[in-house]
C-alpha positions as CSV (number, residue, x, y, z in Angstrom):
1,M,177.7,35.4,-47.4
2,K,180.6,37.7,-48.2
3,A,178.9,40.6,-46.3
4,S,178.4,38.4,-43.2
5,T,182.0,37.2,-43.3
6,F,183.3,40.8,-43.6
7,A,181.0,41.9,-40.7
8,L,182.3,39.0,-38.5
9,M,185.9,39.9,-39.3
10,L,185.3,43.5,-38.6
11,L,183.6,42.6,-35.3
12,V,186.6,40.4,-34.2
13,F,189.1,43.1,-35.3
14,T,187.2,45.8,-33.4
15,A,186.9,43.6,-30.3
16,E,190.7,42.9,-30.3
17,F,191.6,46.5,-31.0
18,T,189.5,47.9,-28.2
19,A,190.7,45.2,-25.8
20,L,194.4,46.2,-26.2
21,P,194.4,49.5,-24.3
22,H,192.3,47.9,-21.5
23,S,194.7,44.9,-21.0
24,R,197.7,47.4,-21.0
25,A,195.9,49.5,-18.4
26,L,195.5,46.4,-16.2
27,A,199.2,45.6,-16.4
28,G,200.3,48.7,-14.5
29,P,203.4,49.5,-12.6
30,A,204.2,46.0,-11.4
31,E,204.3,44.7,-14.9
32,D,206.4,47.6,-16.0
33,V,208.9,46.8,-13.2
34,R,209.1,43.1,-14.3
35,S,209.5,44.0,-18.0
36,S,212.3,46.6,-17.2
37,M,214.0,44.0,-14.9
38,Q,214.1,41.5,-17.7
39,L,215.5,44.1,-20.1
40,L,218.2,45.2,-17.6
41,K,219.2,41.6,-17.0
42,S,219.3,40.6,-20.7
43,K,221.4,43.7,-21.6
44,A,223.8,42.9,-18.8
45,A,224.0,39.2,-19.8
46,A,224.9,40.2,-23.4
47,M,227.9,42.1,-22.0
48,G,229.2,39.0,-20.2
49,A,229.3,37.3,-16.8
50,P,229.2,39.5,-13.7
51,N,232.5,39.7,-11.8
52,I,234.7,41.8,-9.5
53,K,238.1,42.9,-10.5
54,G,239.8,44.8,-7.7
55,E,238.7,48.1,-6.2
56,D,237.6,51.5,-7.5
57,T,236.3,54.8,-6.2
58,V,232.7,55.9,-6.7
59,A,231.6,59.2,-5.2
60,G,234.6,59.2,-2.9
61,K,234.0,55.7,-1.6
62,T,236.3,52.7,-2.2
63,V,234.1,49.9,-3.6
64,P,234.6,46.6,-5.5
65,D,235.2,47.2,-9.2
66,F,232.1,45.7,-10.8
67,Y,232.1,44.3,-14.4
68,F,229.8,42.5,-16.8
69,G,232.4,40.7,-19.0
70,D,235.0,43.3,-19.8
71,T,232.7,46.2,-19.3
72,K,233.4,48.2,-16.1
73,M,230.1,49.3,-14.5
74,N,231.4,51.7,-11.8
75,N,230.6,55.3,-12.9
76,N,229.3,53.9,-16.3
77,F,225.7,54.9,-17.0
78,S,225.2,53.5,-20.5
79,L,223.4,50.3,-19.4
80,V,221.1,51.9,-17.0
81,D,220.4,54.8,-19.3
82,D,219.6,52.4,-22.2
83,V,217.0,50.7,-20.0
84,Q,215.5,54.0,-19.1
85,K,215.3,55.1,-22.7
86,E,213.5,51.9,-23.7
87,K,211.2,51.5,-20.6
88,G,211.2,54.7,-18.6
89,G,211.6,54.5,-14.9
90,T,214.9,54.2,-13.2
91,S,217.6,51.4,-13.0
92,T,220.7,50.8,-11.1
93,I,223.6,48.4,-10.7
94,I,224.5,48.0,-7.1
95,V,227.7,46.4,-5.8
96,K,228.0,44.4,-2.5
97,N,230.7,45.8,-0.3
98,G,230.9,43.8,2.9
99,D,227.5,44.2,4.4
100,E,226.7,47.3,2.4
101,Y,225.1,47.6,-1.0
102,I,226.3,50.7,-2.9
103,R,225.0,52.2,-6.2
104,V,227.8,52.3,-8.7
105,A,225.7,53.0,-11.9
106,T,222.3,54.6,-11.6
107,N,219.9,57.1,-13.1
108,V,218.1,57.6,-9.7
109,K,218.6,61.2,-9.0
110,K,219.4,63.0,-5.7
111,D,217.5,66.2,-4.9
112,D,220.2,68.3,-6.6
113,G,219.7,66.3,-9.9
114,S,222.9,64.4,-9.8
115,P,223.0,60.6,-10.0
116,A,222.8,58.9,-6.7
117,I,226.0,56.9,-7.2
118,G,227.8,56.1,-4.0
119,A,224.5,56.0,-2.1
120,V,224.2,53.1,0.3
121,L,220.9,51.1,0.2
122,D,219.0,51.3,3.5
123,P,220.4,48.5,5.6
124,N,217.1,48.2,7.4
125,G,215.0,48.3,4.2
126,K,212.6,45.6,3.1
127,A,214.5,44.9,-0.1
128,I,217.9,44.3,1.5
129,A,216.4,41.8,4.0
130,V,215.1,39.7,1.1
131,I,218.3,40.2,-1.1
132,A,220.5,39.0,1.8
133,K,218.6,35.7,1.7
134,G,219.4,35.4,-2.0
135,E,215.9,36.1,-3.1
136,S,214.3,38.8,-5.3
137,F,212.2,41.6,-4.0
138,Y,209.3,43.3,-5.8
139,G,207.3,46.0,-4.0
140,D,207.0,49.6,-2.9
141,V,209.9,51.2,-1.1
142,D,211.1,54.7,-0.4
143,I,214.3,55.7,-2.3
144,L,216.0,58.8,-1.1
145,G,212.7,59.9,0.5
146,K,210.5,59.3,-2.5
147,P,208.0,56.4,-3.0
148,Y,208.8,53.9,-5.9
149,T,207.4,50.7,-7.2
150,T,210.5,48.6,-7.5
151,G,212.2,45.3,-8.3
152,Y,215.6,44.1,-6.8
153,E,217.3,40.9,-7.9
154,P,220.6,39.5,-6.7
155,I,223.6,39.4,-9.1
156,R,225.7,36.3,-8.6
157,D,229.2,35.6,-9.7
158,A,230.4,32.3,-11.3
159,R,230.7,30.7,-7.8
160,N,227.1,31.7,-7.0
161,N,228.1,34.4,-4.5
162,I,225.9,37.5,-4.4
163,I,228.2,40.3,-5.6
164,G,225.6,42.9,-6.4
165,V,222.0,43.8,-7.1
166,Y,219.9,44.7,-10.2
167,Y,217.3,47.4,-9.5
168,V,214.5,48.9,-11.5
169,G,211.8,51.2,-10.3
170,Y,209.1,53.7,-11.1
171,L,208.3,56.8,-9.1
172,K,204.8,56.6,-7.7
173,N,202.5,59.5,-8.2
């Protein structure tokens, strides 16, 4: 009886252990994007409510000064870098400036290796069309000429106005 119980337990343990890598493999890039987005949003929420406090300069452009609580996000890479350290991929905080959406904190790199702050999101891109409606976008897009699997979600202020966008993404191979 003891031997059969042990054999059954070993069989169950082995089945669970061998199933883990397989289920992770099935998750893939889309699940990585959703997981990274949740991490980015939870870390931002822990800092405080999103808000705009005046104007600032990012990569030579005058843009709204974006904050989570009392933490200024313009030219501040700690949040996006923390998400990258934990989940890989890339992440960005984007501020809405009129009809434009501008990266103010990002670890997306330009061809020269510098962060793509100040870069305007493609106004004709798939993601912006959905964000402008107040909805989230998850899918494949080109960022600075490279293919990424991405997620974009609107950032709203206390009055429910869209003041920015959360972004996470993984470079496609």
